[in-house]
C-alpha positions as CSV (number, residue, x, y, z in Angstrom):
1,M,0.0,0.0,0.0
2,T,1.3,3.4,-0.9
3,Q,1.6,5.4,2.3
4,A,0.8,9.1,2.5
5,R,3.2,11.5,4.2
6,V,1.6,11.4,7.6
7,A,4.7,11.3,9.7
8,P,4.5,11.3,13.5
9,Q,5.7,14.6,14.9
10,A,7.2,15.7,18.2
11,P,4.6,16.9,20.6
12,A,3.6,20.6,20.2
13,P,4.4,22.9,23.1
14,R,1.5,23.0,25.5
15,P,-0.2,26.4,25.8
16,R,-0.7,27.9,29.2
17,R,-4.0,26.6,30.5
18,E,-6.9,28.9,31.0
19,C,-10.0,28.5,33.1
20,L,-13.3,28.3,31.4
21,K,-15.1,31.6,31.5
22,L,-18.4,31.5,33.3
23,G,-20.8,34.1,31.8
24,R,-19.1,37.4,30.8
25,K,-16.1,36.7,33.0
26,A,-14.8,33.8,35.1
27,A,-17.3,33.7,37.9
28,G,-15.6,34.1,41.2
29,A,-12.1,33.8,39.8
30,P,-9.6,36.6,40.7
31,A,-8.1,38.2,37.7
32,A,-4.7,36.8,38.7
33,S,-5.9,33.2,38.7
34,Y,-6.0,33.1,34.9
35,D,-2.2,33.4,34.6
36,A,-1.4,31.6,37.8
37,E,1.0,28.6,37.5
38,P,0.2,25.4,39.3
39,A,1.9,24.8,42.6
40,P,5.5,23.5,42.4
41,M,5.7,19.8,41.7
42,S,7.9,17.3,40.0
43,V,7.8,17.5,36.2
44,V,7.1,14.2,34.4
45,P,9.2,13.6,31.2
46,S,7.0,13.9,28.1
47,A,8.7,11.5,25.7
48,P,6.1,9.7,23.7
49,R,6.3,6.1,22.5
50,L,5.2,4.8,19.2
51,F,2.3,2.4,18.9
52,P,0.5,1.0,15.8
53,L,-2.8,2.7,15.1
54,G,-4.6,-0.7,15.3
55,R,-3.8,-1.1,19.0
56,L,-5.3,2.3,20.0
57,R,-8.9,2.7,21.3
58,R,-10.7,5.5,23.0
59,A,-10.7,5.0,26.8
60,D,-13.8,5.2,29.0
61,E,-12.0,7.6,31.2
62,N,-11.8,10.2,28.4
63,V,-13.7,13.1,29.9
64,R,-14.9,14.5,26.5
65,H,-18.4,13.1,25.9
66,T,-20.1,16.0,24.1
67,R,-19.8,16.5,20.3
68,I,-16.9,14.1,20.2
69,D,-17.1,13.9,16.4
70,E,-17.2,17.6,15.9
71,G,-14.5,18.9,13.5
72,C,-13.0,15.4,13.0
73,E,-13.4,15.6,9.2
74,E,-11.4,18.9,9.1
75,L,-8.8,17.5,11.5
76,A,-8.3,14.5,9.2
77,I,-7.7,16.7,6.2
78,D,-5.2,18.7,8.3
79,I,-3.4,15.5,9.3
80,M,-3.2,14.4,5.7
81,S,-1.7,17.8,4.8
82,H,0.6,18.5,7.7
83,G,1.0,15.3,9.7
84,L,0.0,14.5,13.3
85,L,1.3,17.6,15.2
86,Q,0.5,16.5,18.7
87,S,0.9,13.2,20.5
88,L,-1.9,11.3,22.2
89,I,-2.1,10.4,25.9
90,G,-3.0,7.0,27.2
91,Y,-2.2,3.9,29.3
92,E,-1.5,0.3,28.3
93,D,-4.1,-2.3,29.0
94,G,-3.0,-5.7,27.7
95,D,-2.8,-5.7,23.9
96,H,-4.5,-2.2,23.7
97,V,-3.5,1.3,24.5
98,E,-6.4,3.2,26.0
99,I,-6.4,6.8,24.8
100,V,-7.5,9.3,27.5
101,G,-6.3,12.4,25.7
102,G,-6.7,12.9,22.0
103,G,-9.9,11.1,21.2
104,R,-10.7,13.4,18.3
105,R,-7.2,12.9,16.9
106,L,-7.7,9.2,17.1
107,K,-11.0,9.5,15.3
108,A,-9.4,11.6,12.6
109,L,-6.5,9.1,12.1
110,R,-9.2,6.4,11.6
111,I,-10.8,8.6,8.9
112,V,-7.4,8.9,7.2
113,R,-7.0,5.1,7.4
114,D,-10.5,4.4,6.0
115,R,-9.6,6.5,3.0
116,G,-6.6,4.3,2.3
117,R,-3.9,6.8,3.1
118,I,-2.6,4.8,6.1
119,D,-3.2,1.4,7.7
120,D,-3.4,-0.1,11.2
121,S,0.4,-0.3,11.3
122,F,0.8,3.4,11.2
123,P,2.9,4.5,14.2
124,V,1.2,6.9,16.5
125,P,3.1,8.8,19.3
126,V,1.4,8.3,22.7
127,L,2.5,9.6,26.1
128,I,2.1,6.7,28.5
129,R,0.9,7.5,32.0
130,D,-0.5,5.5,34.9
131,V,-4.1,4.4,34.6
132,S,-4.9,6.0,38.0
133,E,-4.1,9.4,36.4
134,A,-6.3,8.8,33.4
135,V,-9.2,11.2,34.3
136,E,-7.0,14.0,35.5
137,L,-4.8,13.7,32.4
138,S,-7.8,13.7,30.1
139,L,-9.2,16.8,31.8
140,A,-5.8,18.6,31.7
141,E,-5.3,17.8,28.0
142,N,-8.8,19.0,27.1
143,L,-8.5,22.2,29.1
144,Q,-5.3,23.1,27.4
145,Q,-7.1,22.8,24.0
146,R,-9.6,25.5,25.2
147,S,-12.4,23.8,23.2
148,M,-13.9,21.5,25.8
149,S,-17.6,21.5,26.4
150,P,-18.4,23.1,29.8
151,V,-20.6,20.0,30.7
152,D,-17.7,17.6,30.2
153,E,-15.5,19.8,32.3
154,F,-18.0,20.0,35.2
155,L,-18.5,16.2,35.2
156,A,-14.7,15.6,35.0
157,F,-14.1,17.7,38.1
158,S,-16.9,15.8,39.8
159,K,-15.3,12.5,38.8
160,L,-12.0,13.5,40.3
161,M,-13.7,14.2,43.6
162,E,-15.3,10.7,43.9
163,G,-14.1,8.6,46.8
164,G,-12.8,11.6,48.7
165,A,-9.3,11.1,47.5
166,T,-8.8,14.8,46.8
167,S,-10.3,18.2,47.7
168,P,-11.3,21.4,45.8
169,A,-8.2,23.1,47.2
170,E,-5.9,20.3,45.9
171,L,-7.6,20.4,42.4
172,A,-7.2,24.1,42.3
173,K,-3.5,23.8,42.8
174,R,-3.1,21.0,40.3
175,F,-5.0,22.8,37.5
176,G,-3.9,26.4,38.2
177,F,-7.5,27.6,39.1
178,S,-8.8,29.4,42.2
179,E,-10.5,27.1,44.7
180,R,-13.8,29.1,44.1
181,V,-13.7,28.3,40.4
182,V,-13.3,24.6,41.2
183,K,-16.2,24.7,43.6
184,Q,-18.3,26.4,41.0
185,R,-17.6,23.6,38.5
186,L,-18.5,21.0,41.1
187,K,-21.8,22.8,41.8
188,M,-22.6,22.9,38.1
189,A,-22.0,19.2,37.8
190,E,-24.9,18.7,40.2
191,L,-27.4,20.3,37.8
192,A,-30.5,18.2,36.8
193,K,-29.7,16.1,33.7
194,P,-32.1,17.9,31.3
195,I,-30.3,21.1,32.1
196,L,-26.9,19.6,31.5
197,D,-28.1,18.0,28.2
198,A,-29.5,21.4,27.0
199,L,-26.2,23.1,27.9
200,A,-24.2,20.4,26.1
201,N,-26.5,20.8,23.0
202,R,-26.1,24.6,23.1
203,E,-29.9,25.0,23.7
204,I,-29.2,27.2,26.7
205,T,-26.4,29.5,27.7
206,L,-23.9,29.1,30.4
207,D,-25.5,32.1,32.2
208,S,-28.9,30.2,32.2
209,A,-27.3,27.1,33.6
210,M,-25.7,29.1,36.4
211,A,-29.1,30.5,37.2
212,Y,-30.5,27.0,37.6
213,A,-27.6,26.1,39.8
214,S,-28.8,28.7,42.3
215,A,-31.1,26.0,43.7
216,D,-29.9,22.8,45.2
217,D,-33.1,20.7,44.5
218,Q,-32.6,18.9,41.2
219,A,-36.3,18.1,41.0
220,L,-37.2,21.7,41.3
221,Q,-34.5,22.7,38.7
222,A,-36.0,20.2,36.3
223,E,-39.6,21.4,36.8
224,V,-38.6,25.0,36.4
225,F,-36.6,24.1,33.3
226,A,-39.6,22.3,31.7
227,H,-41.9,25.3,32.3
228,Q,-39.3,27.8,31.1
229,A,-39.1,25.9,27.8
230,K,-42.8,27.0,27.3
231,R,-42.0,30.7,27.4
232,G,-41.1,31.1,23.8
233,R,-38.6,33.8,22.9
234,T,-38.0,34.6,26.6
235,A,-37.3,31.0,27.6
236,H,-34.5,30.4,30.0
237,D,-33.8,34.0,30.8
238,P,-31.4,34.0,33.8
239,A,-33.4,36.6,35.7
240,A,-36.7,34.8,35.1
241,I,-35.1,31.5,36.2
242,R,-33.9,32.9,39.5
243,L,-37.3,34.5,40.1
244,S,-39.1,31.2,39.5
245,L,-36.7,29.4,41.9
246,R,-37.3,32.0,44.6
247,M,-41.1,31.9,44.5
248,K,-41.5,29.4,47.4
249,G,-44.4,30.2,49.8
250,M,-46.9,31.6,47.2
251,D,-50.4,30.8,48.3
252,T,-53.8,31.1,46.7
253,A,-54.3,34.7,48.1
254,D,-51.4,35.9,45.9
255,R,-52.3,38.2,43.1
256,I,-50.5,36.0,40.6
257,F,-52.6,33.0,41.5
258,R,-55.8,35.1,41.4
259,F,-54.9,36.2,37.9
260,V,-54.2,32.7,36.7
261,G,-57.0,30.9,38.6
262,S,-57.1,27.5,40.1
263,T,-58.5,25.8,37.1
264,T,-55.7,26.8,34.8
265,Y,-53.1,26.2,37.5
266,E,-54.3,22.7,38.2
267,A,-54.7,21.9,34.5
268,E,-51.0,22.4,34.0
269,G,-50.1,20.1,36.8
270,G,-50.1,22.6,39.7
271,R,-50.5,21.1,43.1
272,Y,-50.8,22.3,46.7
273,S,-48.3,21.5,49.4
274,D,-50.9,21.4,52.2
275,D,-53.5,19.1,50.8
276,L,-53.4,16.7,53.8
277,F,-53.8,19.4,56.4
278,N,-55.6,22.2,54.7
279,E,-58.6,23.7,56.6
280,P,-61.6,24.6,54.5
281,G,-61.6,28.3,53.6
282,R,-57.9,28.7,54.4
283,D,-55.4,30.0,51.8
284,R,-53.5,27.1,50.3
285,V,-49.7,27.0,49.6
286,L,-48.7,26.3,46.0
287,A,-46.3,23.3,45.6
288,Q,-45.2,24.6,42.2
289,P,-45.5,28.4,42.3
290,F,-43.3,28.7,39.2
291,I,-46.1,27.1,37.2
292,A,-48.4,29.9,38.2
293,E,-45.7,32.5,37.4
294,T,-45.0,30.9,34.0
295,I,-48.8,30.8,33.1
296,A,-49.2,34.4,34.3
297,N,-46.4,35.6,32.0
298,R,-47.9,33.8,29.1
299,M,-51.3,35.2,29.8
300,V,-49.9,38.7,30.0
301,D,-48.2,38.3,26.6
302,L,-51.5,37.0,25.1
303,Q,-53.5,39.9,26.5
304,A,-51.0,42.6,25.6
305,A,-52.4,43.6,22.3
306,R,-55.9,44.0,23.7
307,L,-54.7,46.0,26.6
308,I,-52.6,48.4,24.4
309,E,-55.6,48.9,22.1
310,T,-57.8,49.8,25.0
311,L,-55.2,52.3,26.3
312,R,-54.8,53.9,22.9
313,T,-58.5,54.8,22.8
314,S,-58.5,56.2,26.4
315,A,-58.5,59.9,26.9
316,A,-56.2,59.5,29.9
317,W,-53.5,57.8,28.0
318,A,-52.2,58.3,24.4
319,P,-52.9,57.0,20.9
320,T,-49.2,56.7,20.3
321,I,-48.6,53.8,22.8
322,A,-46.2,51.5,21.0
323,G,-45.8,48.6,23.4
324,L,-45.5,47.5,27.0
325,V,-42.9,46.5,29.6
326,K,-43.8,43.9,32.3
327,V,-42.7,44.4,35.9
328,P,-40.2,41.6,36.4
329,D,-42.2,39.8,39.2
330,L,-45.6,41.0,37.7
331,R,-46.6,42.7,40.9
332,L,-47.4,46.5,40.9
333,H,-47.2,48.3,44.2
334,A,-48.9,51.4,45.5
335,E,-45.6,52.9,46.6
336,G,-44.0,52.3,43.3
337,T,-41.5,49.7,42.1
338,S,-37.8,49.5,42.6
339,Q,-37.5,46.6,40.3
340,A,-35.0,46.9,37.4
341,M,-37.1,47.1,34.3
342,R,-35.3,46.6,31.0
343,P,-36.1,49.5,28.6
344,P,-36.9,48.8,25.0
345,A,-34.0,49.8,22.7
346,G,-33.7,53.5,22.4
347,F,-36.1,54.3,25.2
348,V,-35.7,55.6,28.7
349,L,-37.9,55.3,31.8
350,I,-39.8,58.4,33.1
351,E,-41.4,58.2,36.5
352,R,-43.9,60.8,37.6
353,A,-46.4,60.9,40.5
354,Q,-48.3,63.6,38.6
355,H,-49.0,61.2,35.8
356,Q,-51.8,63.2,34.2
357,K,-49.2,65.8,33.1
358,L,-46.8,63.1,32.0
359,W,-49.3,61.6,29.6
360,A,-50.7,65.0,28.5
361,T,-47.1,65.8,27.4
362,I,-46.9,62.5,25.5
363,R,-50.3,63.1,23.8
364,N,-49.6,66.7,22.9
365,N,-46.3,65.9,21.4
366,G,-47.3,62.7,19.7
367,L,-44.5,60.8,21.3
368,P,-44.3,57.0,21.0
369,A,-44.3,55.4,24.5
370,H,-44.3,52.0,26.2
371,V,-46.4,51.5,29.3
372,V,-45.5,49.5,32.4
373,V,-47.9,46.7,33.2
374,G,-48.4,44.3,36.1
375,L,-51.0,42.9,38.4
376,D,-52.7,45.0,41.1
377,V,-53.7,43.7,44.5
378,T,-56.9,42.1,43.2
379,G,-55.0,40.2,40.5
380,Q,-56.1,42.4,37.6
381,L,-53.8,43.2,34.7
382,I,-53.4,47.0,34.6
383,A,-51.0,49.6,33.2
384,D,-49.3,51.9,35.8
385,P,-49.8,55.5,34.7
386,R,-46.8,56.6,36.9
387,Y,-44.3,55.2,34.4
388,A,-43.7,55.6,30.7
389,F,-40.8,54.6,28.5
390,V,-40.2,57.5,26.0
391,P,-37.6,57.9,23.3
392,L,-34.2,58.8,24.7
393,A,-34.0,61.8,22.4
394,Q,-37.2,63.2,23.8
395,K,-36.3,62.7,27.5
396,S,-35.5,66.4,28.1
397,A,-38.7,67.5,26.4
398,V,-40.7,65.4,28.7
399,E,-38.8,66.2,31.9
400,K,-38.2,70.0,31.6
401,P,-41.9,71.1,31.6
402,A,-42.5,68.8,34.6
403,L,-39.6,70.3,36.5
404,V,-41.0,73.8,36.1
405,E,-44.5,72.6,37.1
406,K,-43.0,70.8,40.1
407,A,-41.3,73.9,41.3
408,A,-44.4,76.0,41.0
409,D,-46.5,73.3,42.8
410,R,-44.0,73.3,45.6
411,E,-44.2,77.1,46.0
412,R,-48.0,77.0,46.0
413,E,-48.1,74.2,48.5
414,A,-45.6,76.0,50.8
415,A,-47.6,79.3,50.7
416,S,-50.8,77.4,51.4
417,R,-49.3,75.6,54.4
418,R,-48.0,78.9,55.7
419,E,-51.4,80.6,55.5
420,V,-53.1,77.7,57.3
421,A,-50.6,77.8,60.1
422,I,-51.0,81.6,60.5
423,L,-54.8,81.2,60.8
424,R,-54.5,78.5,63.4
425,W,-52.0,80.4,65.5
426,S,-54.0,83.7,65.3
427,R,-57.1,81.9,66.7
428,R,-55.1,80.1,69.4
429,L,-53.4,83.3,70.5
430,A,-56.8,85.0,70.8
431,V,-57.7,82.6,73.6
432,P,-57.4,84.4,77.0
433,P,-55.1,82.8,79.6
434,F,-56.7,80.4,82.1
435,T,-54.6,81.6,85.0
436,G,-56.7,82.1,88.1
437,T,-59.8,80.4,86.5
438,P,-61.3,77.0,87.2
439,L,-59.8,75.8,83.9
440,E,-56.2,76.6,84.9
441,G,-54.1,73.5,84.4
442,R,-57.0,71.6,82.9
443,V,-56.9,72.8,79.3
444,F,-54.4,71.1,77.0
445,W,-53.6,72.0,73.4
446,P,-53.7,69.1,71.0
447,A,-51.0,68.4,68.5
448,E,-51.1,70.7,65.5
449,E,-51.7,68.0,63.0
450,T,-55.0,67.1,64.7
451,D,-56.0,70.7,65.5
452,R,-59.4,71.1,63.8
453,H,-61.0,74.6,63.7
454,V,-64.7,74.8,63.0
455,A,-66.3,78.1,61.9
456,A,-69.2,79.1,64.2
457,T,-71.4,82.0,65.3
458,E,-72.0,82.7,69.0
459,G,-74.3,85.5,70.2
460,G,-74.2,87.0,66.7
461,V,-70.4,87.1,66.7
462,E,-68.6,85.2,64.0
463,G,-65.6,83.1,65.1
464,F,-64.2,79.6,65.4
465,K,-64.4,76.7,67.6
466,I,-61.1,75.1,68.3
467,P,-60.3,72.1,70.6
468,A,-61.9,72.3,74.0
469,L,-64.6,74.3,72.4
470,I,-63.0,77.6,73.4
471,F,-64.7,80.4,71.6
472,V,-62.5,83.0,69.9
473,P,-64.1,86.2,68.5
474,L,-63.1,86.9,64.9
475,A,-61.9,90.4,65.8
476,D,-59.6,89.1,68.5
477,A,-58.1,86.6,66.0
478,L,-57.5,89.4,63.4
479,A,-55.9,91.5,66.1
480,H,-53.3,88.8,66.7
481,R,-52.5,88.2,63.0
482,K,-49.2,90.0,62.9
483,E,-48.0,88.2,66.1
484,A,-49.1,84.9,64.6
485,A,-47.3,85.7,61.4
486,R,-44.0,86.3,63.3
487,H,-44.4,83.0,65.1
488,V,-45.1,81.1,62.0
489,D,-42.1,82.6,60.1
490,Q,-39.8,81.9,63.0
491,R,-40.9,78.3,63.1
492,L,-40.5,77.9,59.3
493,A,-37.0,79.4,59.5
494,A,-36.1,77.0,62.3
495,L,-37.4,74.0,60.3
496,A,-35.4,75.2,57.3
497,A,-32.3,75.5,59.4
498,Q,-32.8,71.9,60.7
499,G,-33.2,70.7,57.1
500,A,-30.0,72.4,56.0
501,T,-28.0,70.8,58.8
502,A,-29.5,67.4,58.6
C-alpha cells in the first residue's frame, strides 16, 4: 500500500492553560488566577512512545463526551496535509493502548485510514501514563485545548472528587485555578440532567445554567426548566429562572394565583403542598409556584395587544402607545416599584407621581411610549400610569416642563401651608389665659396636625371653635394676626435650618 506522508511529529508545546469563563467573566475567579501557574511539583518527562494505530482505542475515562465527532473531518484533512502535530495520551491495557487524551485525533486518524492513506500499522506517538491518572490527564489535556464542552469539564471535576481522594483546594493547585472556580464547577456538575443536556447541545447559555444552579433541588430545577421551555422567545432568561426558583411560599391569596385561577393552574399540573392538612376556607400554599408564574407571564403576553388597544383609545393615555414592559415579578405596588425594568432599545424610563401631566405631554407631542404593566392587589392586569418609556432623544422635552411645574407646585403648597398655620395660631393666641380660672391646668392644646377649627357663630359674633370648644371672636383673632405671622415665620426658619444641617 502506498503510504501518504503522515509522519509522526514531536509533541507541540503545551499552551498555558486557561480556566473556562463563566458568563461574561470567570465567575468568582480573581483576575490573577488566569495566569497563575500550578503549585511547584515534579515534572514528568514527556517523551512519547510509538504504537500501531490498530492497538489504540478510546478510553472510557476520556472526559470528553459532548460533540466528540465535531471537527474530526477537518482534522483528518489537516493531518493528511501536515501530519500529526500532537501526540496522544493513554495507558497500556494488555494488547490495547487506552487513549484518554486525543480522542478526536484518534477518530481523525481512523478517517485517514478508512480513505486508504494509512493502515493499522501506522505508528502513532502516545504519552504513556499510569491508569490512576487517566481522568486527570484527560481533563488537563482538554482544558489546554480550550475547546472542551463546559458540561464535560463539570463532570470531569466531579469524577476527580469521587471517593474523597482529593479536595477542591488540591484540584485548584493542580490545575492552576482558584478554589472558588473549582467549587463552581462541582456545583454545576450537580445540575439536573435535562439542564446539562441542554447546555451540552447549546440550547441554553452558560448564564442560564448558572441561574438554575442557584437552587440545590434537582427536581425543582427540572420542573422550572420544563416550564421555562414553554415561554417562547423569553425561555431560560437567567433573571426569570432565578425568580421562579425563589417563589416558594406563594399561596392562593397571591395576586399572581388570582390572575391565573385554580382551574388553569391545576390543568398544567399545579398542586398544593398542604392538601393533607388544609382547613376549609384557608389559603393554600402552592407546591409549584413557578407554574403559576409561567402561566401568568404567558397570559400577560397574550392579553398585551388588547390592553394596548384599550389604552390607545382612552383619553387618559395616548394613541401613540407603542408597546408594554412587564414588571419583572408581575406585581405592581402602590408605593412604586424599585425593580429593574429593561427598557426597549432607544427608550428611557420616566417616573412621575403627577402622571396626568406626563401623559398629557406624551399626547400633545405625539411621542411613542411604552407602558408599564403588572398585576394589582386584586390580581387584575393593569397599566401603571406613573411610568412611561419614552424615546431617549425626547427625555429632556418630557422632563423640563415637569420640572417647572413641580417647582411651581412646591411654591403654591408652601404658601398654602403657611397661610393655614397663621390662621390656626391667630385663633389660638386669641384665647385668653386660664390663670386664676377654674380651667387653669386643665386645658391642653392638641398636636397641631390634629388641630381642627370649626367656623361658628355665638351671640351674633362670627368666630371659630377650636379644641376644648373655646370660643374666639373673629376680631380678636385678626388683632393677633401679625404676632401669629411672626411666630409662623420663626418656626418655618427653624425648620429650614434643621433641614440644612440634617
